[in-house]
A tleap script that builds the chain and sets N, CA, C and O, in Angstrom:
source leaprc.protein.ff14SB
mol = sequence {
  NMET ARG ILE ASP ALA ASN SER PHE MET PRO
  THR THR THR VAL PRO ALA GLY ASN SER GLU
  ILE ILE ALA GLY GLN GLY THR ALA PHE ALA
  ASP ARG LEU GLU LYS ALA ILE GLN ASN SER
  GLY ARG ALA LYS THR ALA ASP ALA ALA LYS
  THR SER ALA GLU ASP ALA LYS LEU ARG THR
  ALA CYS ARG ASP MET GLU ALA VAL PHE LEU
  ASN LEU MET LEU THR GLN MET ARG GLU THR
  VAL PRO LYS GLY ASN LEU LEU GLY ASN SER
  ARG GLU GLU GLN MET LEU THR SER MET LEU
  ASP THR GLU LEU THR LYS ASN MET ALA GLN
  ALA GLY GLY MET GLY LEU ALA ASP MET LEU
  TYR ARG GLN LEU SER LYS THR THR ILE GLN
  GLY GLN ALA LYS CLYS
}
set mol.1.N position { -45.230 -22.830 -4.816 }
set mol.1.CA position { -44.021 -22.301 -4.570 }
set mol.1.C position { -42.978 -23.519 -4.717 }
set mol.1.O position { -43.131 -24.434 -3.907 }
set mol.2.N position { -42.042 -23.628 -5.557 }
set mol.2.CA position { -41.237 -24.538 -5.828 }
set mol.2.C position { -39.740 -24.111 -5.874 }
set mol.2.O position { -39.415 -23.061 -6.427 }
set mol.3.N position { -38.745 -25.016 -5.230 }
set mol.3.CA position { -37.279 -24.488 -5.145 }
set mol.3.C position { -36.624 -25.014 -6.353 }
set mol.3.O position { -36.927 -26.166 -6.662 }
set mol.4.N position { -35.780 -24.381 -7.098 }
set mol.4.CA position { -34.848 -24.853 -8.361 }
set mol.4.C position { -33.658 -25.325 -7.664 }
set mol.4.O position { -32.939 -24.625 -6.951 }
set mol.5.N position { -33.493 -26.650 -7.941 }
set mol.5.CA position { -32.278 -27.219 -7.162 }
set mol.5.C position { -30.910 -26.415 -7.652 }
set mol.5.O position { -29.967 -26.163 -6.902 }
set mol.6.N position { -30.980 -26.094 -8.933 }
set mol.6.CA position { -29.709 -25.383 -9.425 }
set mol.6.C position { -29.289 -24.044 -8.960 }
set mol.6.O position { -28.105 -23.767 -8.770 }
set mol.7.N position { -30.322 -23.166 -8.764 }
set mol.7.CA position { -29.944 -21.851 -8.413 }
set mol.7.C position { -30.372 -21.454 -6.789 }
set mol.7.O position { -30.094 -20.364 -6.288 }
set mol.8.N position { -30.978 -22.368 -6.193 }
set mol.8.CA position { -31.427 -22.101 -4.925 }
set mol.8.C position { -32.385 -21.099 -4.528 }
set mol.8.O position { -32.611 -20.769 -3.364 }
set mol.9.N position { -33.021 -20.560 -5.727 }
set mol.9.CA position { -33.897 -19.447 -5.682 }
set mol.9.C position { -35.356 -19.958 -5.771 }
set mol.9.O position { -35.649 -20.908 -6.497 }
set mol.10.N position { -36.347 -19.236 -4.937 }
set mol.10.CA position { -37.630 -19.865 -5.186 }
set mol.10.C position { -38.214 -19.329 -6.532 }
set mol.10.O position { -37.939 -18.209 -6.963 }
set mol.11.N position { -38.936 -20.100 -7.083 }
set mol.11.CA position { -39.647 -19.835 -8.280 }
set mol.11.C position { -41.029 -20.126 -8.273 }
set mol.11.O position { -41.326 -21.112 -7.598 }
set mol.12.N position { -41.979 -19.523 -8.852 }
set mol.12.CA position { -43.427 -19.871 -8.835 }
set mol.12.C position { -44.031 -19.686 -10.166 }
set mol.12.O position { -43.631 -18.854 -10.980 }
set mol.13.N position { -44.983 -20.476 -10.343 }
set mol.13.CA position { -45.797 -20.181 -11.572 }
set mol.13.C position { -46.708 -19.072 -11.486 }
set mol.13.O position { -47.522 -19.053 -10.563 }
set mol.14.N position { -46.671 -18.108 -12.370 }
set mol.14.CA position { -47.401 -16.968 -12.400 }
set mol.14.C position { -47.887 -16.528 -13.698 }
set mol.14.O position { -47.175 -16.759 -14.676 }
set mol.15.N position { -48.934 -15.962 -13.840 }
set mol.15.CA position { -49.426 -15.303 -15.129 }
set mol.15.C position { -48.393 -14.569 -15.665 }
set mol.15.O position { -47.561 -14.085 -14.899 }
set mol.16.N position { -48.294 -14.381 -17.029 }
set mol.16.CA position { -47.467 -13.862 -17.797 }
set mol.16.C position { -47.103 -12.235 -17.335 }
set mol.16.O position { -45.957 -11.789 -17.379 }
set mol.17.N position { -48.109 -11.569 -16.956 }
set mol.17.CA position { -48.111 -10.139 -16.540 }
set mol.17.C position { -47.484 -9.867 -15.345 }
set mol.17.O position { -47.261 -8.682 -15.098 }
set mol.18.N position { -47.053 -10.958 -14.311 }
set mol.18.CA position { -46.705 -10.842 -13.084 }
set mol.18.C position { -45.137 -11.180 -13.068 }
set mol.18.O position { -44.519 -11.097 -12.007 }
set mol.19.N position { -44.545 -11.536 -14.176 }
set mol.19.CA position { -43.192 -11.945 -14.246 }
set mol.19.C position { -42.200 -10.769 -13.810 }
set mol.19.O position { -41.126 -11.032 -13.268 }
set mol.20.N position { -42.598 -9.499 -14.064 }
set mol.20.CA position { -41.683 -8.501 -13.378 }
set mol.20.C position { -41.554 -8.548 -11.942 }
set mol.20.O position { -40.488 -8.178 -11.450 }
set mol.21.N position { -42.561 -8.981 -11.149 }
set mol.21.CA position { -42.612 -8.948 -9.753 }
set mol.21.C position { -41.447 -10.039 -9.336 }
set mol.21.O position { -40.550 -9.793 -8.530 }
set mol.22.N position { -41.606 -11.169 -9.966 }
set mol.22.CA position { -40.616 -12.271 -9.594 }
set mol.22.C position { -39.194 -11.941 -10.046 }
set mol.22.O position { -38.247 -12.306 -9.348 }
set mol.23.N position { -39.015 -11.312 -11.104 }
set mol.23.CA position { -37.582 -10.640 -11.378 }
set mol.23.C position { -36.969 -9.713 -10.417 }
set mol.23.O position { -35.783 -9.747 -10.090 }
set mol.24.N position { -37.822 -8.908 -9.998 }
set mol.24.CA position { -37.612 -7.927 -8.996 }
set mol.24.C position { -37.198 -8.519 -7.581 }
set mol.24.O position { -36.424 -7.938 -6.820 }
set mol.25.N position { -37.858 -9.859 -7.289 }
set mol.25.CA position { -37.567 -10.554 -6.037 }
set mol.25.C position { -36.206 -11.085 -6.189 }
set mol.25.O position { -35.378 -10.965 -5.287 }
set mol.26.N position { -35.947 -11.677 -7.320 }
set mol.26.CA position { -34.651 -12.070 -7.568 }
set mol.26.C position { -33.471 -11.320 -7.486 }
set mol.26.O position { -32.386 -11.701 -7.045 }
set mol.27.N position { -33.769 -10.218 -7.949 }
set mol.27.CA position { -32.620 -9.085 -8.048 }
set mol.27.C position { -32.427 -8.706 -6.323 }
set mol.27.O position { -31.331 -8.579 -5.776 }
set mol.28.N position { -33.638 -8.579 -5.708 }
set mol.28.CA position { -33.489 -8.083 -4.439 }
set mol.28.C position { -32.820 -9.421 -3.518 }
set mol.28.O position { -32.193 -9.106 -2.507 }
set mol.29.N position { -32.914 -10.496 -3.765 }
set mol.29.CA position { -32.354 -11.754 -3.195 }
set mol.29.C position { -30.850 -11.469 -3.524 }
set mol.29.O position { -30.098 -11.348 -2.557 }
set mol.30.N position { -30.341 -11.351 -4.763 }
set mol.30.CA position { -29.160 -11.148 -5.309 }
set mol.30.C position { -28.339 -10.035 -4.502 }
set mol.30.O position { -27.155 -10.159 -4.189 }
set mol.31.N position { -29.205 -8.846 -4.190 }
set mol.31.CA position { -28.568 -7.747 -3.580 }
set mol.31.C position { -28.242 -7.984 -2.321 }
set mol.31.O position { -27.189 -7.556 -1.847 }
set mol.32.N position { -29.135 -8.716 -1.611 }
set mol.32.CA position { -28.929 -8.980 -0.214 }
set mol.32.C position { -27.827 -9.972 0.030 }
set mol.32.O position { -27.164 -9.896 1.064 }
set mol.33.N position { -27.602 -10.884 -0.861 }
set mol.33.CA position { -26.701 -12.011 -0.873 }
set mol.33.C position { -25.259 -11.330 -1.104 }
set mol.33.O position { -24.261 -11.694 -0.483 }
set mol.34.N position { -25.258 -10.267 -2.098 }
set mol.34.CA position { -23.991 -9.583 -2.308 }
set mol.34.C position { -23.425 -8.613 -1.202 }
set mol.34.O position { -22.230 -8.369 -1.032 }
set mol.35.N position { -24.481 -8.098 -0.478 }
set mol.35.CA position { -24.302 -7.238 0.741 }
set mol.35.C position { -23.956 -8.173 1.888 }
set mol.35.O position { -23.104 -7.788 2.688 }
set mol.36.N position { -24.528 -9.361 2.052 }
set mol.36.CA position { -23.920 -10.216 3.273 }
set mol.36.C position { -22.479 -10.683 2.990 }
set mol.36.O position { -21.652 -10.819 3.892 }
set mol.37.N position { -22.212 -10.931 1.630 }
set mol.37.CA position { -20.820 -11.165 1.221 }
set mol.37.C position { -19.771 -10.188 1.446 }
set mol.37.O position { -18.636 -10.568 1.735 }
set mol.38.N position { -20.101 -8.796 1.322 }
set mol.38.CA position { -19.216 -7.666 1.622 }
set mol.38.C position { -19.014 -7.656 2.945 }
set mol.38.O position { -17.863 -7.632 3.381 }
set mol.39.N position { -20.094 -7.671 3.772 }
set mol.39.CA position { -19.973 -7.516 5.276 }
set mol.39.C position { -19.281 -8.707 5.853 }
set mol.39.O position { -18.799 -8.553 6.975 }
set mol.40.N position { -19.164 -9.759 5.329 }
set mol.40.CA position { -18.631 -10.834 5.828 }
set mol.40.C position { -17.115 -10.513 5.568 }
set mol.40.O position { -16.322 -10.752 6.478 }
set mol.41.N position { -16.630 -9.948 4.298 }
set mol.41.CA position { -15.229 -9.584 3.925 }
set mol.41.C position { -14.921 -8.450 4.842 }
set mol.41.O position { -13.763 -8.472 5.260 }
set mol.42.N position { -15.772 -7.319 5.324 }
set mol.42.CA position { -15.453 -6.564 6.279 }
set mol.42.C position { -15.117 -6.961 7.650 }
set mol.42.O position { -14.216 -6.482 8.339 }
set mol.43.N position { -15.960 -7.912 7.977 }
set mol.43.CA position { -15.539 -8.656 9.274 }
set mol.43.C position { -14.238 -9.365 9.346 }
set mol.43.O position { -13.580 -9.407 10.385 }
set mol.44.N position { -13.910 -9.865 8.350 }
set mol.44.CA position { -12.279 -10.489 8.158 }
set mol.44.C position { -11.297 -9.349 8.109 }
set mol.44.O position { -10.252 -9.343 8.759 }
set mol.45.N position { -11.649 -8.481 7.383 }
set mol.45.CA position { -10.661 -7.164 7.512 }
set mol.45.C position { -10.724 -6.621 9.016 }
set mol.45.O position { -9.654 -6.244 9.492 }
set mol.46.N position { -11.756 -6.553 9.731 }
set mol.46.CA position { -11.651 -6.146 10.934 }
set mol.46.C position { -10.916 -6.896 11.953 }
set mol.46.O position { -10.240 -6.460 12.884 }
set mol.47.N position { -11.183 -8.169 11.592 }
set mol.47.CA position { -10.347 -9.115 12.602 }
set mol.47.C position { -8.911 -9.082 12.201 }
set mol.47.O position { -8.043 -9.024 13.072 }
set mol.48.N position { -8.601 -9.116 10.896 }
set mol.48.CA position { -7.127 -8.838 10.437 }
set mol.48.C position { -6.561 -7.655 11.125 }
set mol.48.O position { -5.448 -7.692 11.650 }
set mol.49.N position { -7.435 -6.442 11.128 }
set mol.49.CA position { -6.819 -5.065 11.715 }
set mol.49.C position { -6.658 -5.336 13.052 }
set mol.49.O position { -5.619 -4.931 13.574 }
set mol.50.N position { -7.490 -5.955 13.747 }
set mol.50.CA position { -7.505 -6.224 15.128 }
set mol.50.C position { -6.205 -6.905 15.715 }
set mol.50.O position { -5.567 -6.530 16.699 }
set mol.51.N position { -5.949 -8.014 14.877 }
set mol.51.CA position { -4.838 -8.948 15.051 }
set mol.51.C position { -3.680 -8.048 14.988 }
set mol.51.O position { -2.969 -7.895 15.981 }
set mol.52.N position { -3.437 -7.415 13.832 }
set mol.52.CA position { -2.264 -6.590 13.457 }
set mol.52.C position { -2.159 -5.420 14.627 }
set mol.52.O position { -1.085 -4.931 14.977 }
set mol.53.N position { -3.138 -5.139 15.043 }
set mol.53.CA position { -2.926 -4.100 16.223 }
set mol.53.C position { -2.467 -4.654 17.506 }
set mol.53.O position { -1.665 -4.066 18.232 }
set mol.54.N position { -2.968 -5.743 17.757 }
set mol.54.CA position { -2.533 -6.513 18.999 }
set mol.54.C position { -1.073 -7.026 18.658 }
set mol.54.O position { -0.289 -7.067 19.606 }
set mol.55.N position { -0.636 -7.408 17.457 }
set mol.55.CA position { 0.631 -7.787 17.211 }
set mol.55.C position { 1.542 -6.545 17.382 }
set mol.55.O position { 2.645 -6.706 17.903 }
set mol.56.N position { 1.142 -5.311 16.971 }
set mol.56.CA position { 2.041 -4.003 17.195 }
set mol.56.C position { 2.193 -3.864 18.525 }
set mol.56.O position { 3.318 -3.533 18.898 }
set mol.57.N position { 1.286 -4.045 19.413 }
set mol.57.CA position { 1.344 -3.680 20.865 }
set mol.57.C position { 2.277 -4.793 21.510 }
set mol.57.O position { 3.088 -4.461 22.374 }
set mol.58.N position { 2.172 -6.026 21.120 }
set mol.58.CA position { 2.997 -7.045 21.639 }
set mol.58.C position { 4.481 -6.870 21.322 }
set mol.58.O position { 5.388 -7.146 22.107 }
set mol.59.N position { 4.638 -6.372 20.064 }
set mol.59.CA position { 6.123 -6.000 19.713 }
set mol.59.C position { 6.633 -4.738 20.527 }
set mol.59.O position { 7.748 -4.687 21.047 }
set mol.60.N position { 5.735 -3.776 20.573 }
set mol.60.CA position { 6.179 -2.617 21.420 }
set mol.60.C position { 6.417 -3.148 22.789 }
set mol.60.O position { 7.518 -2.900 23.282 }
set mol.61.N position { 5.606 -3.805 23.447 }
set mol.61.CA position { 5.764 -4.382 24.786 }
set mol.61.C position { 7.206 -5.201 24.944 }
set mol.61.O position { 8.017 -5.092 25.864 }
set mol.62.N position { 7.274 -5.985 23.864 }
set mol.62.CA position { 8.739 -6.739 23.874 }
set mol.62.C position { 9.933 -5.809 23.865 }
set mol.62.O position { 10.885 -5.944 24.634 }
set mol.63.N position { 9.829 -4.870 22.963 }
set mol.63.CA position { 10.959 -4.018 22.840 }
set mol.63.C position { 11.218 -3.132 24.073 }
set mol.63.O position { 12.348 -2.788 24.420 }
set mol.64.N position { 9.914 -2.742 24.799 }
set mol.64.CA position { 10.291 -1.973 25.970 }
set mol.64.C position { 10.903 -2.756 26.993 }
set mol.64.O position { 11.741 -2.290 27.764 }
set mol.65.N position { 10.401 -4.228 27.020 }
set mol.65.CA position { 11.125 -5.121 28.025 }
set mol.65.C position { 12.308 -5.285 27.958 }
set mol.65.O position { 12.926 -5.362 29.019 }
set mol.66.N position { 13.039 -5.396 26.662 }
set mol.66.CA position { 14.276 -5.382 26.295 }
set mol.66.C position { 15.275 -4.151 26.752 }
set mol.66.O position { 16.397 -4.289 27.240 }
set mol.67.N position { 14.683 -3.081 26.512 }
set mol.67.CA position { 15.047 -1.696 26.874 }
set mol.67.C position { 15.307 -1.694 28.612 }
set mol.67.O position { 16.328 -1.280 29.161 }
set mol.68.N position { 14.213 -2.214 29.232 }
set mol.68.CA position { 14.344 -2.306 30.808 }
set mol.68.C position { 15.464 -3.238 31.175 }
set mol.68.O position { 16.241 -2.955 32.088 }
set mol.69.N position { 15.556 -4.342 30.478 }
set mol.69.CA position { 16.759 -5.272 30.715 }
set mol.69.C position { 18.072 -4.502 30.279 }
set mol.69.O position { 19.079 -4.629 30.975 }
set mol.70.N position { 18.089 -3.818 29.305 }
set mol.70.CA position { 19.436 -3.395 28.778 }
set mol.70.C position { 19.626 -2.180 29.971 }
set mol.70.O position { 20.755 -2.133 30.458 }
set mol.71.N position { 18.761 -1.331 30.413 }
set mol.71.CA position { 19.045 -0.487 31.376 }
set mol.71.C position { 19.513 -0.932 32.583 }
set mol.71.O position { 20.380 -0.270 33.153 }
set mol.72.N position { 19.017 -2.114 33.156 }
set mol.72.CA position { 19.418 -2.791 34.353 }
set mol.72.C position { 20.809 -3.179 34.140 }
set mol.72.O position { 21.635 -2.854 34.993 }
set mol.73.N position { 21.145 -3.789 33.180 }
set mol.73.CA position { 22.393 -4.237 32.659 }
set mol.73.C position { 23.449 -3.071 32.724 }
set mol.73.O position { 24.414 -3.176 33.481 }
set mol.74.N position { 23.290 -2.085 32.021 }
set mol.74.CA position { 24.185 -0.930 31.976 }
set mol.74.C position { 24.241 -0.242 33.301 }
set mol.74.O position { 25.298 0.349 33.523 }
set mol.75.N position { 23.345 -0.197 34.202 }
set mol.75.CA position { 23.359 0.386 35.583 }
set mol.75.C position { 24.371 -0.497 36.256 }
set mol.75.O position { 25.277 0.060 36.876 }
set mol.76.N position { 24.327 -1.779 36.209 }
set mol.76.CA position { 25.079 -2.524 36.942 }
set mol.76.C position { 26.458 -2.547 36.449 }
set mol.76.O position { 27.326 -2.697 37.308 }
set mol.77.N position { 26.852 -2.419 35.132 }
set mol.77.CA position { 27.981 -2.290 34.592 }
set mol.77.C position { 28.699 -0.890 35.018 }
set mol.77.O position { 29.914 -0.786 35.189 }
set mol.78.N position { 27.866 0.051 35.147 }
set mol.78.CA position { 28.286 1.469 35.606 }
set mol.78.C position { 28.923 1.318 37.060 }
set mol.78.O position { 30.030 1.770 37.351 }
set mol.79.N position { 28.221 0.737 37.799 }
set mol.79.CA position { 28.536 0.615 39.253 }
set mol.79.C position { 29.973 -0.233 39.367 }
set mol.79.O position { 30.586 -0.081 40.424 }
set mol.80.N position { 30.500 -1.034 38.449 }
set mol.80.CA position { 31.573 -1.720 38.522 }
set mol.80.C position { 32.756 -0.703 38.226 }
set mol.80.O position { 33.870 -1.044 38.622 }
set mol.81.N position { 32.647 0.296 37.687 }
set mol.81.CA position { 33.621 1.217 37.346 }
set mol.81.C position { 33.903 2.103 38.420 }
set mol.81.O position { 32.964 2.692 38.955 }
set mol.82.N position { 35.225 2.303 38.860 }
set mol.82.CA position { 35.526 3.257 39.899 }
set mol.82.C position { 35.288 4.567 39.657 }
set mol.82.O position { 35.692 5.072 38.609 }
set mol.83.N position { 34.604 5.292 40.589 }
set mol.83.CA position { 34.051 6.623 40.312 }
set mol.83.C position { 35.229 7.587 40.632 }
set mol.83.O position { 35.898 7.503 41.662 }
set mol.84.N position { 35.445 8.632 39.526 }
set mol.84.CA position { 36.688 9.614 39.589 }
set mol.84.C position { 35.951 10.952 40.123 }
set mol.84.O position { 34.746 11.198 40.173 }
set mol.85.N position { 36.868 11.599 40.438 }
set mol.85.CA position { 36.307 12.880 41.097 }
set mol.85.C position { 36.866 14.137 40.078 }
set mol.85.O position { 37.186 15.241 40.517 }
set mol.86.N position { 36.912 13.813 38.855 }
set mol.86.CA position { 37.347 14.919 37.766 }
set mol.86.C position { 35.980 15.922 37.685 }
set mol.86.O position { 36.061 17.149 37.720 }
set mol.87.N position { 34.836 15.241 37.582 }
set mol.87.CA position { 33.676 16.111 37.514 }
set mol.87.C position { 32.841 16.207 38.725 }
set mol.87.O position { 31.793 16.848 38.800 }
set mol.88.N position { 33.427 15.474 39.731 }
set mol.88.CA position { 32.454 15.422 40.902 }
set mol.88.C position { 31.593 14.301 40.860 }
set mol.88.O position { 31.500 13.637 39.827 }
set mol.89.N position { 30.932 14.016 41.919 }
set mol.89.CA position { 30.017 12.717 42.058 }
set mol.89.C position { 28.887 13.255 42.728 }
set mol.89.O position { 28.536 12.794 43.814 }
set mol.90.N position { 28.294 14.178 42.182 }
set mol.90.CA position { 26.805 14.810 42.641 }
set mol.90.C position { 25.716 14.052 42.372 }
set mol.90.O position { 25.743 13.075 41.624 }
set mol.91.N position { 24.723 14.465 42.965 }
set mol.91.CA position { 23.388 13.842 42.634 }
set mol.91.C position { 22.928 14.121 41.343 }
set mol.91.O position { 22.347 13.242 40.706 }
set mol.92.N position { 23.160 15.489 40.774 }
set mol.92.CA position { 22.829 15.750 39.643 }
set mol.92.C position { 23.410 14.969 38.287 }
set mol.92.O position { 22.858 14.757 37.207 }
set mol.93.N position { 24.775 14.615 38.783 }
set mol.93.CA position { 25.382 13.960 37.822 }
set mol.93.C position { 24.781 12.434 37.617 }
set mol.93.O position { 24.695 11.852 36.536 }
set mol.94.N position { 24.392 11.930 38.890 }
set mol.94.CA position { 23.936 10.608 38.938 }
set mol.94.C position { 22.594 10.596 38.118 }
set mol.94.O position { 22.414 9.640 37.363 }
set mol.95.N position { 21.736 11.479 38.196 }
set mol.95.CA position { 20.383 11.761 37.663 }
set mol.95.C position { 20.768 11.799 36.384 }
set mol.95.O position { 20.245 10.907 35.716 }
set mol.96.N position { 21.602 12.612 35.711 }
set mol.96.CA position { 21.757 12.794 34.323 }
set mol.96.C position { 22.297 11.546 33.727 }
set mol.96.O position { 21.897 11.154 32.631 }
set mol.97.N position { 23.257 10.866 34.465 }
set mol.97.CA position { 23.680 9.620 33.870 }
set mol.97.C position { 22.527 8.527 33.863 }
set mol.97.O position { 22.353 7.772 32.906 }
set mol.98.N position { 21.875 8.514 34.839 }
set mol.98.CA position { 20.589 7.694 34.719 }
set mol.98.C position { 19.662 7.851 33.446 }
set mol.98.O position { 19.254 6.957 32.705 }
set mol.99.N position { 19.462 9.044 33.389 }
set mol.99.CA position { 18.575 9.594 32.218 }
set mol.99.C position { 19.311 9.300 30.818 }
set mol.99.O position { 18.606 8.936 29.877 }
set mol.100.N position { 20.634 9.436 30.648 }
set mol.100.CA position { 21.410 9.050 29.562 }
set mol.100.C position { 21.237 7.615 29.418 }
set mol.100.O position { 20.871 7.194 28.320 }
set mol.101.N position { 21.430 6.881 30.283 }
set mol.101.CA position { 21.399 5.341 30.254 }
set mol.101.C position { 20.030 4.999 29.747 }
set mol.101.O position { 19.933 4.160 28.851 }
set mol.102.N position { 18.893 5.615 30.276 }
set mol.102.CA position { 17.565 5.203 29.746 }
set mol.102.C position { 17.328 5.363 28.318 }
set mol.102.O position { 16.725 4.513 27.662 }
set mol.103.N position { 17.811 6.479 27.811 }
set mol.103.CA position { 17.621 6.859 26.303 }
set mol.103.C position { 18.555 6.086 25.486 }
set mol.103.O position { 18.279 5.619 24.381 }
set mol.104.N position { 19.694 5.976 26.099 }
set mol.104.CA position { 20.607 4.761 25.173 }
set mol.104.C position { 19.977 3.593 25.186 }
set mol.104.O position { 19.870 3.002 24.112 }
set mol.105.N position { 19.466 3.048 26.298 }
set mol.105.CA position { 18.958 1.699 26.158 }
set mol.105.C position { 17.696 1.739 25.215 }
set mol.105.O position { 17.517 0.786 24.456 }
set mol.106.N position { 16.887 2.707 25.226 }
set mol.106.CA position { 15.517 2.799 24.231 }
set mol.106.C position { 16.126 2.733 22.943 }
set mol.106.O position { 15.585 1.993 22.122 }
set mol.107.N position { 17.153 3.368 22.606 }
set mol.107.CA position { 17.830 3.419 21.289 }
set mol.107.C position { 18.273 2.269 20.962 }
set mol.107.O position { 18.027 1.805 19.849 }
set mol.108.N position { 19.008 1.605 21.882 }
set mol.108.CA position { 19.616 0.384 21.438 }
set mol.108.C position { 18.431 -0.814 21.421 }
set mol.108.O position { 18.625 -1.783 20.688 }
set mol.109.N position { 17.549 -0.764 22.004 }
set mol.109.CA position { 16.261 -1.759 21.960 }
set mol.109.C position { 15.614 -1.525 20.355 }
set mol.109.O position { 15.331 -2.418 19.556 }
set mol.110.N position { 15.496 -0.242 20.188 }
set mol.110.CA position { 14.794 0.030 18.877 }
set mol.110.C position { 15.711 -0.401 17.807 }
set mol.110.O position { 15.218 -0.684 16.715 }
set mol.111.N position { 17.081 -0.493 17.995 }
set mol.111.CA position { 17.905 -0.467 16.745 }
set mol.111.C position { 18.206 -2.135 16.602 }
set mol.111.O position { 19.009 -2.555 15.768 }
set mol.112.N position { 17.549 -2.922 17.411 }
set mol.112.CA position { 17.521 -4.427 17.469 }
set mol.112.C position { 18.014 -5.085 18.617 }
set mol.112.O position { 17.842 -6.290 18.800 }
set mol.113.N position { 18.721 -4.221 19.526 }
set mol.113.CA position { 19.304 -4.774 20.769 }
set mol.113.C position { 19.938 -5.973 20.822 }
set mol.113.O position { 20.688 -6.220 19.878 }
set mol.114.N position { 19.835 -6.747 21.646 }
set mol.114.CA position { 20.507 -8.082 21.784 }
set mol.114.C position { 19.611 -9.281 21.268 }
set mol.114.O position { 20.025 -10.439 21.319 }
set mol.115.N position { 18.410 -8.963 20.788 }
set mol.115.CA position { 17.614 -10.088 20.284 }
set mol.115.C position { 16.658 -10.613 21.320 }
set mol.115.O position { 15.918 -11.547 21.012 }
set mol.116.N position { 16.611 -10.063 22.581 }
set mol.116.CA position { 15.684 -10.291 23.529 }
set mol.116.C position { 14.372 -10.081 23.135 }
set mol.116.O position { 13.564 -10.996 23.293 }
set mol.117.N position { 14.000 -8.946 22.611 }
set mol.117.CA position { 12.603 -8.658 22.105 }
set mol.117.C position { 12.194 -9.677 21.040 }
set mol.117.O position { 11.075 -10.184 21.115 }
set mol.118.N position { 12.958 -9.977 20.143 }
set mol.118.CA position { 12.535 -11.028 19.150 }
set mol.118.C position { 12.099 -12.312 19.906 }
set mol.118.O position { 10.993 -12.798 19.674 }
set mol.119.N position { 12.896 -12.837 20.751 }
set mol.119.CA position { 12.702 -14.066 21.332 }
set mol.119.C position { 11.563 -13.976 22.304 }
set mol.119.O position { 10.832 -14.963 22.390 }
set mol.120.N position { 11.316 -12.937 23.039 }
set mol.120.CA position { 9.894 -12.700 23.823 }
set mol.120.C position { 8.835 -12.638 22.904 }
set mol.120.O position { 7.779 -13.254 23.049 }
set mol.121.N position { 9.127 -11.842 21.883 }
set mol.121.CA position { 7.940 -11.842 20.760 }
set mol.121.C position { 7.392 -13.202 20.267 }
set mol.121.O position { 6.210 -13.548 20.284 }
set mol.122.N position { 8.447 -13.909 19.827 }
set mol.122.CA position { 8.109 -15.149 19.163 }
set mol.122.C position { 7.299 -16.264 20.379 }
set mol.122.O position { 6.405 -17.075 20.138 }
set mol.123.N position { 7.926 -15.985 21.641 }
set mol.123.CA position { 7.381 -16.931 22.646 }
set mol.123.C position { 5.966 -16.534 22.999 }
set mol.123.O position { 5.073 -17.375 23.097 }
set mol.124.N position { 5.773 -15.244 23.188 }
set mol.124.CA position { 4.387 -14.797 23.617 }
set mol.124.C position { 3.313 -14.875 22.416 }
set mol.124.O position { 2.133 -15.175 22.601 }
set mol.125.N position { 3.881 -14.564 21.153 }
set mol.125.CA position { 2.847 -14.856 20.207 }
set mol.125.C position { 2.437 -16.243 19.994 }
set mol.125.O position { 1.305 -16.493 19.578 }
set mol.126.N position { 3.332 -17.208 20.268 }
set mol.126.CA position { 2.799 -18.539 20.199 }
set mol.126.C position { 1.856 -18.891 21.390 }
set mol.126.O position { 0.903 -19.657 21.248 }
set mol.127.N position { 2.132 -18.367 22.419 }
set mol.127.CA position { 1.138 -18.556 23.587 }
set mol.127.C position { -0.300 -17.727 23.188 }
set mol.127.O position { -1.409 -18.213 23.412 }
set mol.128.N position { -0.141 -16.729 22.718 }
set mol.128.CA position { -1.356 -15.931 22.318 }
set mol.128.C position { -2.207 -16.778 21.339 }
set mol.128.O position { -3.380 -17.036 21.609 }
set mol.129.N position { -1.610 -17.213 20.195 }
set mol.129.CA position { -2.292 -18.270 19.157 }
set mol.129.C position { -2.719 -19.266 19.780 }
set mol.129.O position { -3.886 -19.590 19.563 }
set mol.130.N position { -1.989 -19.986 20.653 }
set mol.130.CA position { -2.533 -21.252 21.341 }
set mol.130.C position { -3.904 -20.817 22.288 }
set mol.130.O position { -4.993 -21.388 22.238 }
set mol.131.N position { -3.567 -19.709 23.117 }
set mol.131.CA position { -4.720 -19.263 23.859 }
set mol.131.C position { -6.045 -18.965 22.839 }
set mol.131.O position { -7.186 -19.289 23.169 }
set mol.132.N position { -5.800 -18.451 21.843 }
set mol.132.CA position { -7.005 -18.139 21.049 }
set mol.132.C position { -7.593 -19.369 20.318 }
set mol.132.O position { -8.801 -19.450 20.095 }
set mol.133.N position { -6.726 -20.307 19.956 }
set mol.133.CA position { -7.135 -21.679 19.495 }
set mol.133.C position { -8.120 -22.582 20.554 }
set mol.133.O position { -8.944 -23.428 20.206 }
set mol.134.N position { -7.812 -22.179 21.890 }
set mol.134.CA position { -8.665 -22.973 22.915 }
set mol.134.C position { -9.911 -22.331 23.117 }
set mol.134.O position { -10.733 -22.945 23.797 }
set mol.135.N position { -10.219 -21.217 22.665 }
set mol.135.CA position { -11.395 -20.598 22.852 }
set mol.135.C position { -12.389 -20.960 21.852 }
set mol.135.O position { -13.517 -20.470 21.897 }
savepdb mol mol.pdb
quit
């Protein structure tokens, strides 16, 4: 058996009647090589999908953090306003106001908020990339 330097495929000297066997082996090798290339492409695609899924989770977490921050800020702002007795100051009203603030701040964060989510995302994505590079 001898290795052909140009094609990296093993070749042998065989009688003329057995040339079909060698051609079949070359085809099988080419098929295996093509499957290996396709599988490596799938692995890259799976890594990219995993990265984009982690990226989406990070963006969502940053947006949620901004919503929590905005909620705290809005709650503190409401406490500075004097309470009126027009509608009463019942527990139910306080609970509904709190729920309204929560929904308002979620919508504010989804609409872009103050930019806190973007800053958090940039900082945390750099940290994540550096942590992956160390592995």
